[in-house]
C-alpha positions in Angstrom: 6.3 55.3 46.4 3.3 52.9 46.5 4.0 49.0 47.9 3.8 47.6 44.4 6.3 49.4 42.9 8.8 49.0 45.8 7.9 45.3 44.8 8.7 45.2 41.0 11.8 47.4 41.9 13.4 45.3 43.7 12.2 42.5 41.6 14.1 43.9 39.0 17.1 44.7 40.7 17.1 40.9 41.8 17.1 40.0 37.5 19.0 42.1 37.1 21.8 41.5 40.1 21.4 38.1 39.7 22.0 37.9 35.6 18.7 35.9 34.6 18.3 34.7 31.2 15.5 35.5 29.9 12.8 33.0 30.1 13.9 32.2 33.4 10.8 31.3 35.4 10.9 33.4 38.9 8.8 32.1 42.2 5.3 31.0 42.4 2.9 33.3 43.6 3.0 31.7 47.2 7.0 32.4 47.7 6.9 35.7 46.4 3.9 36.8 49.1 6.5 35.0 51.6 9.1 37.0 50.4 7.7 40.5 49.9 5.4 40.5 53.0 2.3 42.0 50.8 -1.3 40.9 50.0 -2.1 39.4 46.8 -3.2 42.4 45.1 -0.6 44.3 45.3 2.0 41.5 44.1 -0.5 40.5 41.1 0.0 44.7 40.4 3.8 45.2 40.6 3.6 42.6 38.8 1.9 43.5 36.1 3.7 47.1 36.1 6.7 45.0 34.9 4.8 43.4 32.4 3.6 46.7 31.0 7.6 47.9 31.3 8.8 44.6 29.5 10.4 42.9 32.0 8.6 40.0 32.2 5.9 38.4 30.7 2.9 36.6 32.7 2.1 32.6 31.4 -1.2 31.4 32.2 -2.2 27.9 32.7 -1.5 24.9 34.9 2.4 25.9 34.3 2.3 29.4 34.6 3.7 32.2 36.0 5.8 35.0 36.1 8.6 34.8 32.9 11.6 36.7 32.4 11.7 39.0 29.4 13.6 42.1 29.4 13.1 44.9 28.3 13.6 45.9 24.8 14.4 48.7 22.1 11.5 48.8 20.3 9.5 49.2 23.8 11.3 52.4 24.2 10.4 53.3 20.8 6.6 52.4 21.2 6.8 54.9 24.5 8.5 57.8 22.5 5.2 57.1 20.0 3.0 57.8 22.3 5.0 60.7 23.7 4.7 62.2 20.7 1.2 61.4 19.9 0.7 63.4 22.7 2.4 66.3 22.1 1.6 66.6 18.5 4.6 65.9 17.5 4.8 65.5 13.1 6.8 62.5 11.7 8.5 65.0 10.0 10.4 65.6 13.1 11.6 61.7 13.5 13.1 62.4 10.5 14.9 65.7 11.6 15.6 63.6 14.9 17.1 60.7 12.7 19.5 63.6 10.3 20.4 64.6 13.5 21.9 61.5 15.1 23.2 58.8 12.7 25.5 60.4 10.9 27.3 61.2 14.5 26.3 57.3 15.4 28.4 56.8 12.4 31.5 58.7 12.4 31.4 57.3 15.6 31.0 53.2 14.3 34.3 54.5 11.8 36.1 55.3 14.8 35.8 52.6 16.6 35.0 49.8 13.7 36.0 46.2 14.5 36.4 43.0 11.5 33.4 41.3 12.8 31.2 44.2 12.1 32.2 44.8 8.8 32.1 41.2 7.6 28.4 41.2 9.8 27.5 44.4 7.6 29.0 43.2 4.4 26.5 39.8 4.5 23.6 42.1 5.1 24.9 44.2 2.4 24.8 41.0 0.4 21.4 39.8 1.2 20.3 43.0 0.5 21.7 43.0 -3.3 20.1 39.0 -3.7 16.5 39.9 -2.4 15.9 43.8 -3.7 12.6 42.8 -4.7 11.5 40.7 -0.9 10.7 43.5 0.4 10.1 42.6 3.7 13.1 40.7 3.5 15.5 43.8 2.7 13.3 45.5 5.2 14.5 43.2 7.9 18.4 43.3 6.5 18.7 47.2 6.3 17.0 47.6 9.7 20.0 45.2 11.1 22.6 47.2 9.0 21.7 50.4 10.7 21.8 48.1 13.8 25.4 47.3 13.2 26.1 50.6 12.8 24.5 52.4 16.0 26.4 49.5 17.9 29.7 49.9 16.4 29.9 53.5 17.6 30.2 51.8 21.2 27.7 54.1 23.3 25.0 52.3 24.4 22.8 55.3 25.5 22.4 56.4 21.5 22.7 52.9 20.7 19.0 52.0 21.9 17.8 55.8 21.3 18.7 55.1 17.8 17.0 51.8 18.0 14.2 53.5 19.2 14.1 56.3 16.9 14.0 54.0 14.2 11.1 51.9 15.2 8.8 54.6 15.1 10.6 55.9 11.3 10.4 51.8 10.4 6.2 52.1 10.6 5.9 49.9 13.5 4.0 52.6 15.0 3.2 54.9 12.2 1.1 52.3 9.9 -1.8 54.9 8.4 -0.6 54.6 4.9 -1.0 52.4 2.2 1.7 51.6 -0.5 5.4 50.5 -0.7 8.5 51.7 -2.0 9.1 50.6 -5.8 12.7 48.1 -6.7 14.2 52.0 -7.5 14.5 53.5 -4.4 15.9 49.7 -2.6 18.7 50.1 -4.9 19.6 53.4 -3.6 19.5 52.5 -0.1 21.6 49.8 -1.1 23.9 52.3 -2.9 23.9 54.0 0.1 24.6 51.0 2.4 27.7 50.4 0.2 29.2 53.8 0.2 28.6 53.2 3.7 30.7 50.4 4.3 33.0 51.8 2.0 33.5 54.6 4.7 33.6 52.1 7.6 36.5 49.9 5.9 39.2 52.7 5.3 37.6 53.9 9.4 37.6 57.5 7.9 35.0 59.2 10.1 34.3 62.4 8.0 33.5 60.0 4.8 31.0 57.6 6.7 29.0 60.5 8.6 28.5 62.1 5.6 27.1 58.8 3.9 24.7 58.1 6.4 24.3 62.6 6.4 23.6 61.5 2.5 21.9 58.6 2.7 19.1 59.5 5.0 18.2 62.3 3.1 17.4 60.9 -0.1 15.1 58.7 2.1 13.7 61.1 3.5 13.3 62.6 0.1 11.8 59.5 -1.4 9.3 58.7 1.2 8.1 63.0 1.3 7.6 61.9 -2.3 5.9 58.8 -2.1 3.2 60.4 0.7 3.3 63.9 0.1 2.1 65.5 2.8 1.9 62.8 5.6 4.9 63.6 6.8 3.3 66.6 8.3 1.2 64.5 10.1 1.5 63.2 14.2 2.9 60.7 14.4 0.1 58.0 16.2 0.3 54.7 17.5 -1.3 52.7 15.4 -2.5 48.7 16.1 -1.4 46.0 13.5 -4.6 46.5 11.6 -3.4 49.4 10.4 -0.5 49.1 10.4 0.4 49.2 6.6 3.6 50.0 5.3 6.9 50.5 6.6 10.1 52.8 5.6 13.2 51.5 4.1 15.9 54.0 4.5 
């Protein structure tokens, strides 16, 4: 292991063990050089490695330096997208992965659901219903609803992986088409969320699993119908400039 990797892992362990909050400023370069007894280039390589992993950000300027950030599920989504692109995986397999995972998460969520999460899910649906033609707000609330389902399953590994898949399917890394889903498509998605909520309220795992399966299949069918052969294209890590659409299911 390179010396810079050793320093990077030690810094990570410190951030986690000391429970340093996001935004916490780390020691300056001089202090770190004294602590780790390495050269400036080695330390800077370690910091760049941690920045690339989403552990910290490096601010410039007089009051700059390394600041705790903390990895996010979207970081995993971008890494996953790159891997899928190099493996030439078609976008249809992202749908298939979600269809395999999320119904199971819905079942687990129904088994572990609490009243606070139910209240927040209902609020998501209400905001979606009140803003059916606000595409960006609808997309945001839709994403939040699925996050709540995954969190309610009470399995952090599956929750993070679900969020990573969601970020790929959401178009954060697959912006190769233009256009948007219609009012009718969003209404169908909202109805699906209401059906899911009913299953969660009654704590019915079978109904929750089936409602999520139907919801994702409806979304997949809408996407394929709207963009025809694009589901067969390989996943791509697109820049913000080329990103043109986000899915809404």
